[in-house]
N, C-alpha and C positions, 0 to 999 in steps of 0.2 A: 277448428273453425266451426262457428255456429251459424244458424240460419240468418242471424242479424249481421254477420260480418259481410262487408261489401266485397264485391269482385271488381277489380280495376282492369281496364283495357286502354291501351294507348294507340291512337291512330294518327299518323302524320297526314294532314290534308295537303300541305304544300311546304316544300323546303327548297327555295331557290332564290335567285336574285330578284325575282318578281314578287316575292312575298313568302312569309313563313307563318304557318298556323298548324297547330296540332290540337287534338281533342282527347281528353281523358274521360272515358265512359265509366261512371260509377253505377254499378248494379247492386240493388238490394232486393232479393227476391224477384218479383215481376216489375219493380220500379227501377227506372234508369234516370240519370241526370248527366249532363255534360258540363265539363269545365274546359274552356278554351285556353290554350297556352299560346300566348302571343296573338296579336290581332293584325297581322300584316297583309290580310286580304280584304277586299271590299266585302261589305255585308252580303251583297248578291252572290259573289263567288263563294263565300263561306257557306251560305245556305244551299247552293247548288252542290257543292262537294259533300256536305252533310247528307243531303237527300240521296246522292249516288251511293252512299254507304248505309242506307236505310236508317239514318239518324235524324232525318228532317223533322220528325214529330216529337223528338225527345227534348224536354225543356233544358235550357242553358241555365245552370245554377250560378255561374260566375266565370271570371277570367283571371289568368295569371300572366303578368307581363314580366318577361325575363330581362328586357332591355328597352330603353326608350330612344329611338332614333328615327 
């Protein structure tokens, strides 16, 4: 691994009948970006859960949808 290789972390924000959303944290040195996996929560709930995990100020780079329902 070199300094340019990213480090990946997966965090499940919610996985229930009331909504699913996980976040992939991509870290490269001191820089981090988030990739949301599924968007089954409201924007407000998603922001709240990210903030509770100290990810509220990390930019969201994109989203991956695993299913549409």
